[in-house]
All heavy atoms as TSV, in Angstrom:
chain	resi	resn	atom	element	x	y	z
A	1	MET	N	N	0.854	-1.151	-0.020
A	1	MET	CA	C	0.054	0.014	-0.025
A	1	MET	C	C	0.937	1.243	0.021
A	1	MET	O	O	1.768	1.356	0.845
A	1	MET	CB	C	-0.922	-0.051	1.198
A	1	MET	CG	C	-1.867	1.100	1.332
A	1	MET	SD	S	-3.017	0.979	2.652
A	1	MET	CE	C	-4.085	-0.289	2.124
A	2	ASP	N	N	0.706	2.115	-0.926
A	2	ASP	CA	C	1.517	3.302	-1.066
A	2	ASP	C	C	1.044	4.377	-0.048
A	2	ASP	O	O	0.044	4.237	0.682
A	2	ASP	CB	C	1.572	3.813	-2.406
A	2	ASP	CG	C	0.306	4.427	-2.947
A	2	ASP	OD1	O	-0.557	4.775	-2.134
A	2	ASP	OD2	O	0.155	4.547	-4.177
A	3	ARG	N	N	1.867	5.466	0.013
A	3	ARG	CA	C	1.624	6.514	1.091
A	3	ARG	C	C	0.268	7.197	0.878
A	3	ARG	O	O	-0.465	7.440	1.859
A	3	ARG	CB	C	2.695	7.583	0.947
A	3	ARG	CG	C	2.678	8.645	2.017
A	3	ARG	CD	C	3.822	9.493	1.885
A	3	ARG	NE	N	3.689	10.599	2.835
A	3	ARG	CZ	C	4.623	11.316	3.274
A	3	ARG	NH1	N	5.894	11.103	2.888
A	3	ARG	NH2	N	4.387	12.290	4.126
A	4	LEU	N	N	-0.175	7.456	-0.360
A	4	LEU	CA	C	-1.423	8.083	-0.639
A	4	LEU	C	C	-2.622	7.138	-0.220
A	4	LEU	O	O	-3.583	7.718	0.403
A	4	LEU	CB	C	-1.549	8.468	-2.196
A	4	LEU	CG	C	-2.829	9.263	-2.616
A	4	LEU	CD1	C	-2.874	10.571	-1.780
A	4	LEU	CD2	C	-2.811	9.477	-4.106
A	5	GLN	N	N	-2.522	5.952	-0.479
A	5	GLN	CA	C	-3.560	4.977	-0.034
A	5	GLN	C	C	-3.678	4.924	1.417
A	5	GLN	O	O	-4.778	4.816	2.047
A	5	GLN	CB	C	-3.311	3.586	-0.667
A	5	GLN	CG	C	-3.493	3.519	-2.144
A	5	GLN	CD	C	-3.068	2.179	-2.682
A	5	GLN	OE1	O	-2.059	1.637	-2.225
A	5	GLN	NE2	N	-3.836	1.682	-3.621
A	6	LYS	N	N	-2.504	4.896	2.164
A	6	LYS	CA	C	-2.505	4.922	3.634
A	6	LYS	C	C	-3.222	6.175	4.127
A	6	LYS	O	O	-3.966	6.144	5.097
A	6	LYS	CB	C	-1.102	4.842	4.237
A	6	LYS	CG	C	-0.455	3.494	4.097
A	6	LYS	CD	C	0.930	3.521	4.654
A	6	LYS	CE	C	1.645	2.266	4.332
A	6	LYS	NZ	N	3.006	2.308	5.019
A	7	ALA	N	N	-2.808	7.336	3.556
A	7	ALA	CA	C	-3.410	8.600	3.984
A	7	ALA	C	C	-4.944	8.629	3.800
A	7	ALA	O	O	-5.644	9.038	4.606
A	7	ALA	CB	C	-2.778	9.768	3.234
A	8	ALA	N	N	-5.405	8.043	2.719
A	8	ALA	CA	C	-6.810	8.012	2.387
A	8	ALA	C	C	-7.514	7.052	3.373
A	8	ALA	O	O	-8.590	7.473	3.913
A	8	ALA	CB	C	-7.021	7.507	0.911
A	9	LEU	N	N	-6.919	5.952	3.682
A	9	LEU	CA	C	-7.515	5.084	4.679
A	9	LEU	C	C	-7.614	5.676	6.084
A	9	LEU	O	O	-8.656	5.569	6.728
A	9	LEU	CB	C	-6.726	3.763	4.740
A	9	LEU	CG	C	-7.396	2.768	5.664
A	9	LEU	CD1	C	-8.642	2.125	5.035
A	9	LEU	CD2	C	-6.431	1.670	6.002
A	10	ILE	N	N	-6.563	6.313	6.483
A	10	ILE	CA	C	-6.547	6.968	7.831
A	10	ILE	C	C	-7.550	8.208	7.841
A	10	ILE	O	O	-8.238	8.354	8.810
A	10	ILE	CB	C	-5.122	7.441	8.183
A	10	ILE	CG1	C	-4.250	6.273	8.402
A	10	ILE	CG2	C	-5.150	8.323	9.407
A	10	ILE	CD1	C	-2.787	6.524	8.562
A	11	THR	N	N	-7.630	8.842	6.783
A	11	THR	CA	C	-8.669	9.895	6.688
A	11	THR	C	C	-10.090	9.342	6.775
A	11	THR	O	O	-10.845	9.904	7.491
A	11	THR	CB	C	-8.515	10.718	5.365
A	11	THR	OG1	O	-7.221	11.248	5.297
A	11	THR	CG2	C	-9.550	11.836	5.238
A	12	ARG	N	N	-10.292	8.225	6.138
A	12	ARG	CA	C	-11.621	7.581	6.250
A	12	ARG	C	C	-11.872	7.067	7.631
A	12	ARG	O	O	-13.033	7.199	8.145
A	12	ARG	CB	C	-11.632	6.407	5.228
A	12	ARG	CG	C	-13.034	5.841	5.042
A	12	ARG	CD	C	-13.928	6.852	4.429
A	12	ARG	NE	N	-15.068	6.172	3.912
A	12	ARG	CZ	C	-16.177	6.701	3.685
A	12	ARG	NH1	N	-16.361	7.959	3.968
A	12	ARG	NH2	N	-17.223	6.012	3.221
A	13	LEU	N	N	-10.866	6.547	8.303
A	13	LEU	CA	C	-11.014	6.160	9.719
A	13	LEU	C	C	-11.473	7.314	10.584
A	13	LEU	O	O	-12.356	7.198	11.403
A	13	LEU	CB	C	-9.674	5.534	10.239
A	13	LEU	CG	C	-9.361	4.141	9.962
A	13	LEU	CD1	C	-7.949	3.829	10.363
A	13	LEU	CD2	C	-10.342	3.152	10.673
A	14	LEU	N	N	-10.772	8.466	10.378
A	14	LEU	CA	C	-11.103	9.700	11.166
A	14	LEU	C	C	-12.517	10.108	10.888
A	14	LEU	O	O	-13.268	10.442	11.805
A	14	LEU	CB	C	-10.183	10.831	10.779
A	14	LEU	CG	C	-8.731	10.675	11.253
A	14	LEU	CD1	C	-7.858	11.718	10.617
A	14	LEU	CD2	C	-8.705	10.774	12.799
A	15	GLN	N	N	-12.954	10.092	9.650
A	15	GLN	CA	C	-14.334	10.484	9.299
A	15	GLN	C	C	-15.306	9.485	9.932
A	15	GLN	O	O	-16.433	9.936	10.465
A	15	GLN	CB	C	-14.508	10.416	7.779
A	15	GLN	CG	C	-13.818	11.541	7.037
A	15	GLN	CD	C	-13.822	11.341	5.554
A	15	GLN	OE1	O	-14.163	10.294	5.017
A	15	GLN	NE2	N	-13.564	12.438	4.842
A	16	ASN	N	N	-14.979	8.208	9.919
A	16	ASN	CA	C	-15.983	7.309	10.531
A	16	ASN	C	C	-16.013	7.476	12.127
A	16	ASN	O	O	-17.085	7.357	12.741
A	16	ASN	CB	C	-15.579	5.827	10.245
A	16	ASN	CG	C	-15.974	5.459	8.872
A	16	ASN	OD1	O	-16.800	6.061	8.266
A	16	ASN	ND2	N	-15.241	4.516	8.257
A	17	LEU	N	N	-14.861	7.729	12.715
A	17	LEU	CA	C	-14.843	7.970	14.165
A	17	LEU	C	C	-15.655	9.248	14.523
A	17	LEU	O	O	-16.469	9.245	15.449
A	17	LEU	CB	C	-13.379	8.100	14.648
A	17	LEU	CG	C	-12.590	6.773	14.816
A	17	LEU	CD1	C	-11.134	7.135	15.036
A	17	LEU	CD2	C	-13.086	5.922	15.900
A	18	ARG	N	N	-15.459	10.240	13.754
A	18	ARG	CA	C	-16.175	11.479	13.993
A	18	ARG	C	C	-17.652	11.369	13.705
A	18	ARG	O	O	-18.500	11.992	14.405
A	18	ARG	CB	C	-15.568	12.638	13.178
A	18	ARG	CG	C	-14.312	13.094	13.734
A	18	ARG	CD	C	-13.726	14.291	12.825
A	18	ARG	NE	N	-12.432	14.616	13.424
A	18	ARG	CZ	C	-12.223	15.780	14.035
A	18	ARG	NH1	N	-13.145	16.697	14.071
A	18	ARG	NH2	N	-11.029	16.075	14.479
A	19	SER	N	N	-18.072	10.591	12.757
A	19	SER	CA	C	-19.475	10.426	12.435
A	19	SER	C	C	-20.180	9.642	13.599
A	19	SER	O	O	-21.371	9.828	13.728
A	19	SER	CB	C	-19.652	9.652	11.175
A	19	SER	OG	O	-19.378	8.256	11.303
A	20	LYS	N	N	-19.420	8.916	14.382
A	20	LYS	CA	C	-19.977	8.207	15.546
A	20	LYS	C	C	-19.872	9.027	16.847
A	20	LYS	O	O	-20.038	8.548	17.917
A	20	LYS	CB	C	-19.295	6.836	15.726
A	20	LYS	CG	C	-19.339	5.974	14.558
A	20	LYS	CD	C	-20.738	5.432	14.392
A	20	LYS	CE	C	-20.630	4.408	13.164
A	20	LYS	NZ	N	-21.868	4.179	12.589
A	21	HIS	N	N	-19.470	10.349	16.622
A	21	HIS	CA	C	-19.235	11.270	17.732
A	21	HIS	C	C	-18.177	10.810	18.731
A	21	HIS	O	O	-18.233	10.991	19.936
A	21	HIS	CB	C	-20.558	11.560	18.511
A	21	HIS	CG	C	-21.597	12.072	17.555
A	21	HIS	ND1	N	-21.534	13.300	16.994
A	21	HIS	CD2	C	-22.716	11.482	17.111
A	21	HIS	CE1	C	-22.616	13.471	16.219
A	21	HIS	NE2	N	-23.347	12.370	16.260
A	22	SER	N	N	-17.186	10.131	18.088
A	22	SER	CA	C	-16.014	9.684	18.914
A	22	SER	C	C	-14.898	10.800	18.861
A	22	SER	O	O	-14.677	11.343	17.793
A	22	SER	CB	C	-15.524	8.364	18.353
A	22	SER	OG	O	-14.316	7.953	19.029
A	23	TRP	N	N	-14.249	10.932	20.000
A	23	TRP	CA	C	-13.135	11.837	20.031
A	23	TRP	C	C	-11.967	11.213	19.284
A	23	TRP	O	O	-11.645	10.030	19.457
A	23	TRP	CB	C	-12.758	12.113	21.458
A	23	TRP	CG	C	-11.671	13.114	21.627
A	23	TRP	CD1	C	-11.724	14.390	21.342
A	23	TRP	CD2	C	-10.339	12.826	22.142
A	23	TRP	NE1	N	-10.540	15.021	21.623
A	23	TRP	CE2	C	-9.697	14.038	22.114
A	23	TRP	CE3	C	-9.697	11.655	22.542
A	23	TRP	CZ2	C	-8.360	14.146	22.535
A	23	TRP	CZ3	C	-8.346	11.796	22.973
A	23	TRP	CH2	C	-7.667	12.972	22.953
A	24	CYS	N	N	-11.359	11.956	18.357
A	24	CYS	CA	C	-10.294	11.424	17.492
A	24	CYS	C	C	-8.957	11.843	17.928
A	24	CYS	O	O	-8.241	12.571	17.308
A	24	CYS	CB	C	-10.544	11.868	16.037
A	24	CYS	SG	S	-11.981	11.188	15.303
A	25	GLY	N	N	-8.514	11.330	19.083
A	25	GLY	CA	C	-7.213	11.649	19.561
A	25	GLY	C	C	-6.169	10.758	18.943
A	25	GLY	O	O	-6.501	9.798	18.220
A	26	GLU	N	N	-4.899	11.015	19.175
A	26	GLU	CA	C	-3.815	10.214	18.617
A	26	GLU	C	C	-3.915	8.729	18.955
A	26	GLU	O	O	-3.731	7.866	18.112
A	26	GLU	CB	C	-2.513	10.810	19.074
A	26	GLU	CG	C	-1.289	10.093	18.530
A	26	GLU	CD	C	0.005	10.688	19.048
A	26	GLU	OE1	O	0.009	11.902	19.470
A	26	GLU	OE2	O	1.014	10.014	19.108
A	27	THR	N	N	-4.258	8.460	20.224
A	27	THR	CA	C	-4.339	7.077	20.619
A	27	THR	C	C	-5.472	6.326	19.960
A	27	THR	O	O	-5.329	5.218	19.502
A	27	THR	CB	C	-4.530	7.001	22.173
A	27	THR	OG1	O	-3.373	7.703	22.777
A	27	THR	CG2	C	-4.552	5.546	22.664
A	28	HIS	N	N	-6.613	7.013	19.830
A	28	HIS	CA	C	-7.749	6.375	19.093
A	28	HIS	C	C	-7.386	6.057	17.691
A	28	HIS	O	O	-7.805	4.961	17.098
A	28	HIS	CB	C	-8.959	7.294	19.159
A	28	HIS	CG	C	-9.554	7.371	20.467
A	28	HIS	ND1	N	-9.269	8.473	21.343
A	28	HIS	CD2	C	-10.449	6.628	21.139
A	28	HIS	CE1	C	-10.002	8.331	22.431
A	28	HIS	NE2	N	-10.705	7.223	22.397
A	29	ILE	N	N	-6.716	6.987	16.992
A	29	ILE	CA	C	-6.350	6.696	15.624
A	29	ILE	C	C	-5.319	5.543	15.490
A	29	ILE	O	O	-5.451	4.739	14.624
A	29	ILE	CB	C	-5.735	8.003	15.029
A	29	ILE	CG1	C	-6.746	9.184	15.011
A	29	ILE	CG2	C	-5.218	7.768	13.576
A	29	ILE	CD1	C	-6.192	10.533	14.775
A	30	GLN	N	N	-4.390	5.543	16.406
A	30	GLN	CA	C	-3.412	4.393	16.411
A	30	GLN	C	C	-4.090	3.110	16.688
A	30	GLN	O	O	-3.772	2.070	16.025
A	30	GLN	CB	C	-2.301	4.650	17.422
A	30	GLN	CG	C	-1.416	5.776	17.065
A	30	GLN	CD	C	-0.431	6.158	18.178
A	30	GLN	OE1	O	-0.622	5.863	19.304
A	30	GLN	NE2	N	0.633	6.875	17.771
A	31	LYS	N	N	-5.053	3.019	17.659
A	31	LYS	CA	C	-5.711	1.834	17.939
A	31	LYS	C	C	-6.573	1.365	16.745
A	31	LYS	O	O	-6.631	0.193	16.407
A	31	LYS	CB	C	-6.622	1.940	19.162
A	31	LYS	CG	C	-5.839	2.038	20.461
A	31	LYS	CD	C	-6.814	2.132	21.640
A	31	LYS	CE	C	-5.987	2.218	22.938
A	31	LYS	NZ	N	-6.812	2.341	24.106
A	32	ALA	N	N	-7.252	2.305	16.096
A	32	ALA	CA	C	-8.123	2.002	14.912
A	32	ALA	C	C	-7.244	1.407	13.810
A	32	ALA	O	O	-7.581	0.418	13.135
A	32	ALA	CB	C	-8.875	3.175	14.463
A	33	ALA	N	N	-6.093	2.049	13.608
A	33	ALA	CA	C	-5.174	1.566	12.570
A	33	ALA	C	C	-4.643	0.147	12.912
A	33	ALA	O	O	-4.515	-0.737	12.059
A	33	ALA	CB	C	-3.974	2.533	12.349
A	34	PHE	N	N	-4.331	0.005	14.175
A	34	PHE	CA	C	-3.858	-1.329	14.683
A	34	PHE	C	C	-4.869	-2.404	14.417
A	34	PHE	O	O	-4.570	-3.463	13.882
A	34	PHE	CB	C	-3.480	-1.276	16.139
A	34	PHE	CG	C	-3.166	-2.636	16.740
A	34	PHE	CD1	C	-1.903	-3.227	16.522
A	34	PHE	CD2	C	-4.104	-3.264	17.544
A	34	PHE	CE1	C	-1.648	-4.472	17.081
A	34	PHE	CE2	C	-3.851	-4.537	18.059
A	34	PHE	CZ	C	-2.609	-5.092	17.859
A	35	PHE	N	N	-6.074	-2.130	14.835
A	35	PHE	CA	C	-7.158	-3.157	14.641
A	35	PHE	C	C	-7.460	-3.403	13.131
A	35	PHE	O	O	-7.745	-4.558	12.752
A	35	PHE	CB	C	-8.448	-2.817	15.355
A	35	PHE	CG	C	-8.363	-2.920	16.814
A	35	PHE	CD1	C	-8.526	-1.817	17.658
A	35	PHE	CD2	C	-7.946	-4.068	17.418
A	35	PHE	CE1	C	-8.450	-1.976	19.081
A	35	PHE	CE2	C	-7.760	-4.264	18.771
A	35	PHE	CZ	C	-8.053	-3.140	19.607
A	36	ALA	N	N	-7.417	-2.382	12.357
A	36	ALA	CA	C	-7.596	-2.529	10.897
A	36	ALA	C	C	-6.514	-3.426	10.358
A	36	ALA	O	O	-6.802	-4.345	9.470
A	36	ALA	CB	C	-7.596	-1.215	10.126
A	37	GLN	N	N	-5.288	-3.145	10.749
A	37	GLN	CA	C	-4.194	-3.947	10.164
A	37	GLN	C	C	-4.160	-5.435	10.725
A	37	GLN	O	O	-3.979	-6.330	9.932
A	37	GLN	CB	C	-2.898	-3.233	10.476
A	37	GLN	CG	C	-1.602	-3.975	10.032
A	37	GLN	CD	C	-0.399	-3.180	10.276
A	37	GLN	OE1	O	-0.209	-2.122	9.667
A	37	GLN	NE2	N	0.514	-3.618	11.158
A	38	GLU	N	N	-4.317	-5.568	12.003
A	38	GLU	CA	C	-4.164	-6.851	12.583
A	38	GLU	C	C	-5.406	-7.753	12.517
A	38	GLU	O	O	-5.231	-8.883	12.287
A	38	GLU	CB	C	-3.754	-6.702	14.075
A	38	GLU	CG	C	-2.381	-5.955	14.219
A	38	GLU	CD	C	-1.221	-6.700	13.521
A	38	GLU	OE1	O	-1.166	-7.902	13.469
A	38	GLU	OE2	O	-0.402	-6.009	12.936
A	39	LEU	N	N	-6.590	-7.165	12.736
A	39	LEU	CA	C	-7.814	-7.993	12.835
A	39	LEU	C	C	-8.477	-8.104	11.387
A	39	LEU	O	O	-8.994	-9.067	11.081
A	39	LEU	CB	C	-8.774	-7.482	13.810
A	39	LEU	CG	C	-8.303	-7.462	15.263
A	39	LEU	CD1	C	-9.412	-6.840	16.193
A	39	LEU	CD2	C	-8.022	-8.889	15.685
A	40	MET	N	N	-8.431	-6.988	10.695
A	40	MET	CA	C	-9.117	-6.944	9.394
A	40	MET	C	C	-8.110	-7.219	8.228
A	40	MET	O	O	-8.507	-7.295	7.048
A	40	MET	CB	C	-9.769	-5.571	9.134
A	40	MET	CG	C	-10.750	-5.216	10.245
A	40	MET	SD	S	-12.044	-6.367	10.527
A	40	MET	CE	C	-13.000	-6.198	9.075
A	41	GLU	N	N	-6.846	-7.404	8.564
A	41	GLU	CA	C	-5.794	-7.732	7.602
A	41	GLU	C	C	-5.651	-6.664	6.522
A	41	GLU	O	O	-5.411	-7.066	5.361
A	41	GLU	CB	C	-5.960	-9.150	7.075
A	41	GLU	CG	C	-5.929	-10.168	8.156
A	41	GLU	CD	C	-6.069	-11.598	7.612
A	41	GLU	OE1	O	-6.263	-11.788	6.336
A	41	GLU	OE2	O	-6.079	-12.575	8.482
A	42	VAL	N	N	-5.800	-5.425	6.815
A	42	VAL	CA	C	-5.570	-4.307	5.948
A	42	VAL	C	C	-4.058	-4.135	5.856
A	42	VAL	O	O	-3.461	-3.928	6.845
A	42	VAL	CB	C	-6.246	-3.034	6.383
A	42	VAL	CG1	C	-5.955	-1.891	5.449
A	42	VAL	CG2	C	-7.753	-3.278	6.464
A	43	PRO	N	N	-3.449	-4.156	4.665
A	43	PRO	CA	C	-2.014	-4.142	4.526
A	43	PRO	C	C	-1.418	-2.756	4.656
A	43	PRO	O	O	-0.886	-2.144	3.728
A	43	PRO	CB	C	-1.729	-4.669	3.117
A	43	PRO	CG	C	-2.944	-4.335	2.379
A	43	PRO	CD	C	-4.078	-4.367	3.346
A	44	LEU	N	N	-1.442	-2.171	5.865
A	44	LEU	CA	C	-0.963	-0.888	6.176
A	44	LEU	C	C	0.580	-0.740	6.161
A	44	LEU	O	O	1.183	0.233	5.853
A	44	LEU	CB	C	-1.508	-0.217	7.431
A	44	LEU	CG	C	-2.999	0.030	7.401
A	44	LEU	CD1	C	-3.518	0.405	8.734
A	44	LEU	CD2	C	-3.338	1.084	6.329
A	45	GLY	N	N	1.154	-1.814	6.768
A	45	GLY	CA	C	2.607	-1.925	6.797
A	45	GLY	C	C	3.214	-1.147	7.965
A	45	GLY	O	O	4.351	-0.880	8.055
A	46	PHE	N	N	2.351	-0.849	8.979
A	46	PHE	CA	C	2.882	-0.129	10.188
A	46	PHE	C	C	3.394	-1.215	11.176
A	46	PHE	O	O	2.931	-2.309	11.222
A	46	PHE	CB	C	1.777	0.696	10.842
A	46	PHE	CG	C	1.289	1.806	10.066
A	46	PHE	CD1	C	-0.068	1.947	9.792
A	46	PHE	CD2	C	2.159	2.747	9.584
A	46	PHE	CE1	C	-0.543	3.053	9.078
A	46	PHE	CE2	C	1.663	3.888	8.862
A	46	PHE	CZ	C	0.358	3.992	8.648
A	47	GLU	N	N	4.394	-0.788	11.969
A	47	GLU	CA	C	4.895	-1.655	13.008
A	47	GLU	C	C	4.356	-1.081	14.377
A	47	GLU	O	O	4.623	0.069	14.641
A	47	GLU	CB	C	6.420	-1.755	13.087
A	47	GLU	CG	C	6.957	-2.474	11.873
A	47	GLU	CD	C	8.450	-2.601	11.884
A	47	GLU	OE1	O	9.026	-2.660	13.080
A	47	GLU	OE2	O	9.083	-2.677	10.863
A	48	PHE	N	N	3.642	-1.939	15.155
A	48	PHE	CA	C	3.075	-1.471	16.396
A	48	PHE	C	C	3.817	-2.144	17.526
A	48	PHE	O	O	4.248	-3.317	17.455
A	48	PHE	CB	C	1.645	-1.768	16.456
A	48	PHE	CG	C	0.806	-0.950	15.540
A	48	PHE	CD1	C	0.466	-1.409	14.287
A	48	PHE	CD2	C	0.402	0.396	15.917
A	48	PHE	CE1	C	-0.360	-0.664	13.524
A	48	PHE	CE2	C	-0.370	1.099	15.033
A	48	PHE	CZ	C	-0.754	0.629	13.856
A	49	ILE	N	N	3.951	-1.495	18.632
A	49	ILE	CA	C	4.441	-2.023	19.895
A	49	ILE	C	C	3.347	-1.946	20.893
A	49	ILE	O	O	2.752	-0.911	21.067
A	49	ILE	CB	C	5.708	-1.274	20.330
A	49	ILE	CG1	C	6.849	-1.300	19.374
A	49	ILE	CG2	C	6.126	-1.765	21.701
A	49	ILE	CD1	C	7.968	-0.412	19.662
A	50	LEU	N	N	2.918	-3.115	21.464
A	50	LEU	CA	C	1.855	-3.098	22.449
A	50	LEU	C	C	2.382	-2.599	23.802
A	50	LEU	O	O	3.357	-3.118	24.358
A	50	LEU	CB	C	1.278	-4.462	22.581
A	50	LEU	CG	C	0.577	-4.984	21.334
A	50	LEU	CD1	C	0.036	-6.345	21.602
A	50	LEU	CD2	C	-0.607	-4.102	20.936
A	51	TYR	N	N	1.748	-1.571	24.300
A	51	TYR	CA	C	2.017	-1.016	25.659
A	51	TYR	C	C	0.785	-1.175	26.515
A	51	TYR	O	O	-0.280	-1.717	26.065
A	51	TYR	CB	C	2.315	0.452	25.548
A	51	TYR	CG	C	3.662	0.727	24.962
A	51	TYR	CD1	C	3.819	1.199	23.681
A	51	TYR	CD2	C	4.867	0.595	25.720
A	51	TYR	CE1	C	5.113	1.428	23.126
A	51	TYR	CE2	C	6.075	0.836	25.238
A	51	TYR	CZ	C	6.239	1.291	23.932
A	51	TYR	OH	O	7.454	1.482	23.392
A	52	LYS	N	N	0.829	-0.741	27.725
A	52	LYS	CA	C	-0.242	-0.887	28.668
A	52	LYS	C	C	-1.519	-0.209	28.219
A	52	LYS	O	O	-2.608	-0.713	28.370
A	52	LYS	CB	C	0.201	-0.241	30.017
A	52	LYS	CG	C	-0.829	-0.400	31.127
A	52	LYS	CD	C	-0.299	0.219	32.362
A	52	LYS	CE	C	-1.306	0.133	33.510
A	52	LYS	NZ	N	-0.802	0.807	34.740
A	53	HIS	N	N	-1.414	0.932	27.548
A	53	HIS	CA	C	-2.588	1.707	27.155
A	53	HIS	C	C	-2.913	1.553	25.673
A	53	HIS	O	O	-3.772	2.235	25.140
A	53	HIS	CB	C	-2.411	3.174	27.491
A	53	HIS	CG	C	-2.322	3.419	28.920
A	53	HIS	ND1	N	-3.365	3.298	29.811
A	53	HIS	CD2	C	-1.240	3.807	29.650
A	53	HIS	CE1	C	-2.916	3.558	31.053
A	53	HIS	NE2	N	-1.614	3.833	30.979
A	54	GLY	N	N	-2.298	0.626	24.972
A	54	GLY	CA	C	-2.597	0.321	23.630
A	54	GLY	C	C	-1.455	0.257	22.721
A	54	GLY	O	O	-0.264	0.511	23.149
A	55	PRO	N	N	-1.613	0.053	21.471
A	55	PRO	CA	C	-0.561	-0.087	20.498
A	55	PRO	C	C	-0.037	1.306	20.059
A	55	PRO	O	O	-0.856	2.212	19.878
A	55	PRO	CB	C	-1.160	-0.812	19.336
A	55	PRO	CG	C	-2.598	-0.415	19.393
A	55	PRO	CD	C	-2.946	-0.272	20.827
A	56	PHE	N	N	1.227	1.444	19.889
A	56	PHE	CA	C	1.813	2.703	19.444
A	56	PHE	C	C	2.846	2.432	18.369
A	56	PHE	O	O	3.500	1.390	18.362
A	56	PHE	CB	C	2.527	3.431	20.584
A	56	PHE	CG	C	1.525	3.854	21.578
A	56	PHE	CD1	C	1.221	3.218	22.753
A	56	PHE	CD2	C	0.767	5.096	21.378
A	56	PHE	CE1	C	0.331	3.633	23.678
A	56	PHE	CE2	C	-0.085	5.559	22.284
A	56	PHE	CZ	C	-0.320	4.836	23.460
């Protein structure tokens, strides 16, 4: 997945979070990207490290 596709996907994630009246902080975006990549097998190519409060 190229950089433009990743940016489009993250933008779409933000739009979906906001449409559900969810606060879109950095941690929420990282968690959403983590779940998209790991659970939904979206090939984002990010490396996450799991910490106490979530993936970063």
